[in-house]
N, CA, C and O atoms as a DFTB+ gen file, in Angstrom:
360 C
 N C O
     1  1       0.941      -1.216      -0.084
     2  2       0.170      -0.175       0.254
     3  2       0.990       1.083      -0.122
     4  3       2.148       1.058       0.296
     5  1       0.579       2.310      -0.912
     6  2       1.609       3.051      -1.212
     7  2       1.309       4.385       0.553
     8  3       0.356       4.551       1.313
     9  1       2.126       4.743       0.497
    10  2       2.198       6.251       1.667
    11  2       1.058       7.169       1.167
    12  3       0.685       7.042       0.001
    13  1       0.624       7.861       1.777
    14  2      -0.361       9.014       1.119
    15  2       0.665      10.009       1.225
    16  3       1.782       9.628       1.577
    17  1       0.456      11.314       0.960
    18  2       1.185      12.793       0.746
    19  2       0.493      13.613       1.357
    20  3      -0.728      13.755       1.288
    21  1       1.725      14.552       2.378
    22  2       1.019      15.523       3.561
    23  2       0.991      17.020       3.016
    24  3       2.026      17.687       3.013
    25  1      -0.124      17.489       2.593
    26  2      -0.099      18.860       2.518
    27  2      -0.139      19.610       3.984
    28  3      -1.189      19.523       4.620
    29  1       0.760      20.206       4.438
    30  2       0.365      20.718       5.347
    31  2       0.353      22.665       5.479
    32  3       1.213      23.424       5.926
    33  1      -0.853      22.913       4.944
    34  2      -1.093      24.720       4.755
    35  2      -0.688      25.601       5.340
    36  3      -0.130      25.056       6.292
    37  1      -0.580      26.546       5.438
    38  2       0.277      27.988       5.527
    39  2       0.263      27.951       7.419
    40  3       1.143      27.934       8.280
    41  1      -1.000      27.951       7.424
    42  2      -1.790      28.655       9.163
    43  2      -1.266      27.291       9.677
    44  3      -0.661      27.326      10.749
    45  1      -1.399      26.210       9.122
    46  2      -0.798      25.157      10.513
    47  2       0.753      24.632      10.256
    48  3       1.266      23.655      10.801
    49  1       1.495      25.693       9.108
    50  2       2.744      25.437       9.170
    51  2       3.330      26.096      10.572
    52  3       3.973      25.616      11.505
    53  1       2.682      27.743      10.218
    54  2       3.014      28.768      10.855
    55  2       2.753      28.600      12.614
    56  3       3.454      29.144      13.467
    57  1       1.658      27.779      12.860
    58  2       1.138      27.056      14.382
    59  2       2.319      26.394      14.429
    60  3       3.061      27.104      15.109
    61  1       2.928      25.379      14.064
    62  2       3.897      24.104      14.131
    63  2       4.902      24.482      14.674
    64  3       5.398      23.994      15.689
    65  1       5.533      25.929      13.677
    66  2       6.852      26.556      14.687
    67  2       6.708      27.180      15.513
    68  3       7.806      27.289      16.058
    69  1       5.782      27.885      16.172
    70  2       5.348      28.114      17.319
    71  2       5.484      27.919      18.383
    72  3       5.685      28.657      19.348
    73  1       5.341      26.508      18.222
    74  2       5.463      25.818      19.219
    75  2       6.281      25.399      20.044
    76  3       7.266      26.022      19.649
    77  1       6.717      24.678      21.095
    78  2       8.186      24.300      21.782
    79  2       8.399      23.354      21.455
    80  3       7.569      22.499      21.147
    81  1      10.284      23.197      21.423
    82  2      10.850      21.527      20.278
    83  2      10.265      20.523      21.206
    84  3      11.207      19.734      21.280
    85  1       9.384      20.067      21.917
    86  2       9.204      19.132      21.952
    87  2       7.792      18.948      21.930
    88  3       7.460      17.779      22.123
    89  1       7.022      19.620      21.782
    90  2       5.496      19.532      21.431
    91  2       5.637      19.367      19.546
    92  3       5.014      18.708      18.714
    93  1       6.420      20.029      19.499
    94  2       6.993      20.217      17.865
    95  2       6.923      18.938      17.483
    96  3       5.968      18.468      16.865
    97  1       7.954      18.298      17.840
    98  2       8.349      16.737      17.815
    99  2       7.675      16.197      17.598
   100  3       7.605      15.584      16.533
   101  1       6.633      16.151      18.742
   102  2       5.410      15.236      18.962
   103  2       4.331      15.521      17.941
   104  3       3.624      14.535      17.736
   105  1       4.118      16.238      17.478
   106  2       3.235      17.397      16.726
   107  2       3.702      16.237      15.413
   108  3       3.140      15.243      14.954
   109  1       4.850      16.850      15.140
   110  2       5.339      16.397      13.679
   111  2       5.460      15.081      13.893
   112  3       5.603      14.522      12.806
   113  1       5.472      14.188      14.948
   114  2       5.933      12.881      14.847
   115  2       4.410      12.231      14.151
   116  3       4.326      11.482      13.179
   117  1       3.196      12.827      15.056
   118  2       1.851      12.055      14.406
   119  2       1.297      12.770      13.036
   120  3       0.177      12.361      12.729
   121  1       1.839      13.734      12.169
   122  2       1.853      14.029      11.520
   123  2       2.392      12.927       9.958
   124  3       1.794      12.436       9.001
   125  1       3.901      12.957      10.472
   126  2       4.378      12.051       9.192
   127  2       3.537      10.779       9.616
   128  3       3.534       9.916       8.739
   129  1       2.911      10.501      10.619
   130  2       2.332       8.599      10.977
   131  2       1.033       8.725       9.977
   132  3       0.625       7.800       9.274
   133  1       0.487       9.975      10.040
   134  2      -0.565      10.241       8.624
   135  2      -0.711      10.018       7.365
   136  3      -1.774       9.925       6.752
   137  1       0.803       9.892       6.795
   138  2       1.352       9.478       5.486
   139  2       1.040       8.158       5.439
   140  3       0.382       7.967       4.417
   141  1       1.230       6.936       6.189
   142  2       0.775       5.876       6.389
   143  2       0.030       5.032       6.630
   144  3      -0.163       3.959       6.058
   145  1      -0.561       5.597       7.739
   146  2      -2.252       5.396       7.966
   147  2      -3.389       6.976       8.344
   148  3      -3.418       7.769       9.285
   149  1      -3.878       6.890       7.560
   150  2      -4.469       8.974       7.739
   151  2      -5.062       8.489       8.718
   152  3      -5.152       9.197       9.721
   153  1      -5.733       6.932       8.730
   154  2      -6.781       7.233       9.803
   155  2      -6.997       6.357      10.808
   156  3      -7.744       5.410      11.053
   157  1      -5.896       7.110      11.444
   158  2      -5.362       5.881      13.335
   159  2      -6.445       6.057      14.158
   160  3      -7.364       6.875      14.147
   161  1      -6.065       4.810      15.129
   162  2      -6.861       4.674      16.669
   163  2      -6.614       6.085      16.880
   164  3      -5.566       6.687      16.648
   165  1      -8.306       6.801      17.605
   166  2      -9.093       7.199      18.085
   167  2      -8.842       8.576      17.273
   168  3      -8.877       9.537      18.042
   169  1      -8.629       8.886      16.100
   170  2      -9.132      10.035      15.022
   171  2     -10.646       9.747      14.995
   172  3     -11.172       8.658      14.766
   173  1     -11.485      11.371      15.377
   174  2     -12.293      11.648      15.666
   175  2     -13.139      12.448      14.302
   176  3     -12.405      13.067      13.532
   177  1     -14.119      12.443      14.106
   178  2     -14.807      13.564      12.807
   179  2     -15.282      15.012      13.773
   180  3     -15.689      15.019      14.935
   181  1     -15.073      16.149      12.872
   182  2     -15.219      17.340      13.611
   183  2     -17.060      17.510      12.762
   184  3     -17.498      17.659      11.621
   185  1     -17.680      17.355      14.306
   186  2     -19.086      17.282      14.114
   187  2     -19.234      19.017      13.393
   188  3     -18.759      20.026      13.914
   189  1     -20.003      18.962      12.122
   190  2     -19.796      20.444      11.642
   191  2     -19.256      20.493      10.517
   192  3     -19.948      20.820       9.554
   193  1     -17.634      20.127      10.320
   194  2     -16.802      20.527       9.150
   195  2     -17.080      18.829       8.849
   196  3     -16.527      18.003       9.575
   197  1     -17.960      18.409       7.750
   198  2     -17.857      17.219       7.317
   199  2     -16.510      16.496       6.865
   200  3     -16.150      15.353       7.147
   201  1     -15.967      17.296       6.220
   202  2     -14.612      16.157       6.014
   203  2     -13.561      15.901       6.418
   204  3     -12.702      15.038       6.235
   205  1     -13.793      17.232       7.331
   206  2     -12.313      17.190       8.360
   207  2     -12.264      16.421       9.635
   208  3     -13.260      16.436      10.359
   209  1     -11.032      15.643      10.038
   210  2     -10.921      14.741      11.126
   211  2     -10.119      15.374      12.011
   212  3      -9.801      16.550      11.832
   213  1      -9.612      14.511      13.297
   214  2      -8.768      15.528      14.606
   215  2      -8.156      13.871      15.171
   216  3      -8.589      12.743      15.404
   217  1      -6.777      14.710      15.186
   218  2      -5.809      13.458      16.279
   219  2      -5.631      14.048      17.393
   220  3      -5.715      15.272      17.486
   221  1      -5.372      13.304      18.354
   222  2      -4.899      13.645      19.531
   223  2      -3.511      13.868      20.187
   224  3      -3.076      13.001      20.946
   225  1      -2.935      14.771      19.980
   226  2      -1.583      14.178      20.269
   227  2      -1.088      15.416      22.058
   228  3      -0.481      16.462      22.288
   229  1      -1.580      14.731      22.556
   230  2      -0.961      15.256      24.173
   231  2      -2.480      16.679      24.326
   232  3      -3.710      16.636      24.346
   233  1      -1.410      17.771      24.399
   234  2      -2.665      18.562      24.682
   235  2      -2.971      19.562      23.213
   236  3      -3.542      20.651      23.283
   237  1      -2.555      19.056      22.135
   238  2      -2.079      19.451      20.918
   239  2      -3.255      18.431      19.783
   240  3      -3.320      17.213      19.616
   241  1      -4.062      19.576      19.170
   242  2      -4.753      18.812      17.875
   243  2      -4.464      18.876      16.450
   244  3      -4.549      19.894      15.763
   245  1      -4.201      18.000      16.148
   246  2      -4.461      18.448      14.188
   247  2      -5.711      17.817      13.775
   248  3      -6.378      16.806      13.996
   249  1      -5.721      19.043      12.966
   250  2      -7.081      18.592      12.146
   251  2      -6.579      18.667      10.177
   252  3      -5.796      19.401       9.575
   253  1      -7.383      17.659       9.768
   254  2      -6.920      17.530       8.829
   255  2      -7.784      17.174       7.868
   256  3      -8.917      17.142       8.346
   257  1      -7.763      16.842       6.538
   258  2      -8.780      16.062       5.488
   259  2      -7.767      15.028       4.914
   260  3      -6.543      14.906       4.863
   261  1      -9.170      14.154       4.396
   262  2      -8.085      12.767       3.735
   263  2      -9.244      12.869       2.006
   264  3     -10.415      12.510       1.875
   265  1      -8.416      13.412       1.090
   266  2      -8.344      12.686       0.036
   267  2      -7.962      11.777      -0.615
   268  3      -6.934      11.795      -1.291
   269  1      -9.079      10.433      -0.462
   270  2      -8.269       9.103      -1.031
   271  2      -8.753       8.812      -2.521
   272  3      -8.894       7.610      -2.746
   273  1      -9.012       9.590      -3.493
   274  2      -8.617       9.703      -5.161
   275  2      -7.385       9.989      -5.125
   276  3      -6.607       9.150      -5.581
   277  1      -6.864      11.224      -4.585
   278  2      -5.011      11.713      -4.951
   279  2      -4.218      10.944      -3.900
   280  3      -2.992      10.903      -4.000
   281  1      -4.907      10.275      -2.803
   282  2      -3.913      10.022      -1.809
   283  2      -3.036      10.845      -1.340
   284  3      -1.820      10.810      -1.528
   285  1      -3.893      11.906      -0.469
   286  2      -3.362      13.254       0.127
   287  2      -4.233      13.800       1.551
   288  3      -5.366      14.259       1.697
   289  1      -3.301      13.554       2.338
   290  2      -3.559      14.597       3.707
   291  2      -3.777      15.991       4.043
   292  3      -2.754      16.393       4.598
   293  1      -4.444      16.699       3.978
   294  2      -4.495      18.070       3.826
   295  2      -4.233      18.214       5.943
   296  3      -4.935      17.870       6.894
   297  1      -3.230      18.714       5.851
   298  2      -3.150      19.456       7.560
   299  2      -3.653      20.893       7.638
   300  3      -2.904      21.787       7.245
   301  1      -4.871      21.186       8.119
   302  2      -5.449      22.503       7.786
   303  2      -4.721      23.615       9.061
   304  3      -4.195      24.712       8.879
   305  1      -4.878      23.043      10.041
   306  2      -4.627      23.070      11.832
   307  2      -4.068      22.749      12.667
   308  3      -4.383      21.576      12.873
   309  1      -3.296      23.099      13.422
   310  2      -2.480      22.710      14.631
   311  2      -2.579      23.531      15.924
   312  3      -2.200      24.700      15.984
   313  1      -3.091      22.878      16.920
   314  2      -3.078      24.410      17.555
   315  2      -3.440      23.259      19.160
   316  3      -3.653      22.047      19.144
   317  1      -3.399      24.123      20.295
   318  2      -3.655      23.526      21.651
   319  2      -5.339      23.141      21.670
   320  3      -6.175      23.920      21.211
   321  1      -5.493      22.561      21.934
   322  2      -7.087      21.827      22.410
   323  2      -7.649      23.052      22.614
   324  3      -8.440      23.460      21.765
   325  1      -7.341      23.886      23.803
   326  2      -8.303      24.388      24.577
   327  2      -8.423      26.394      23.141
   328  3      -9.046      27.426      23.388
   329  1      -7.927      26.209      22.421
   330  2      -7.729      27.420      20.968
   331  2      -7.859      26.604      19.944
   332  3      -7.939      27.151      18.844
   333  1      -7.909      25.341      19.985
   334  2      -7.537      25.242      17.965
   335  2      -9.123      24.801      17.603
   336  3      -9.263      24.209      16.533
   337  1     -10.604      25.099      18.600
   338  2     -12.132      25.189      18.073
   339  2     -12.455      26.514      18.286
   340  3     -13.461      27.002      17.769
   341  1     -11.902      26.986      18.812
   342  2     -12.447      28.967      18.768
   343  2     -12.299      29.370      17.743
   344  3     -13.254      29.753      17.068
   345  1     -11.119      29.405      17.341
   346  2     -10.904      29.946      15.993
   347  2     -10.783      28.968      14.369
   348  3     -10.108      29.244      13.377
   349  1     -11.640      27.875      14.588
   350  2     -11.823      26.924      13.355
   351  2     -12.214      27.687      12.019
   352  3     -13.079      26.911      11.615
   353  1     -12.162      28.520      11.230
   354  2     -12.657      28.252      10.193
   355  2     -12.339      27.951       8.884
   356  3     -11.927      28.846       8.145
   357  1     -12.479      26.773       8.476
   358  2     -13.084      25.629       7.438
   359  2     -13.170      26.039       6.535
   360  3     -13.602      25.374       5.594
């Protein structure tokens, strides 16, 4: 089975750069893992935002969509669980 390509949107890339190094590394590992398994255990669909899924990484959330036709995972938002849903404008 081929791996999925990862496309990180500019907003998510900015958020990732602003994280502390240990948190950044942990979130980056989760994002890299989405290439081999885009729907890992614990993934949930976002209510009200149909194609988007979220995966937890400690106190941080990665919100993304999967396009199975072209085998791409689009990372839309990365943020702390307290703030990520407040500013969600997908």
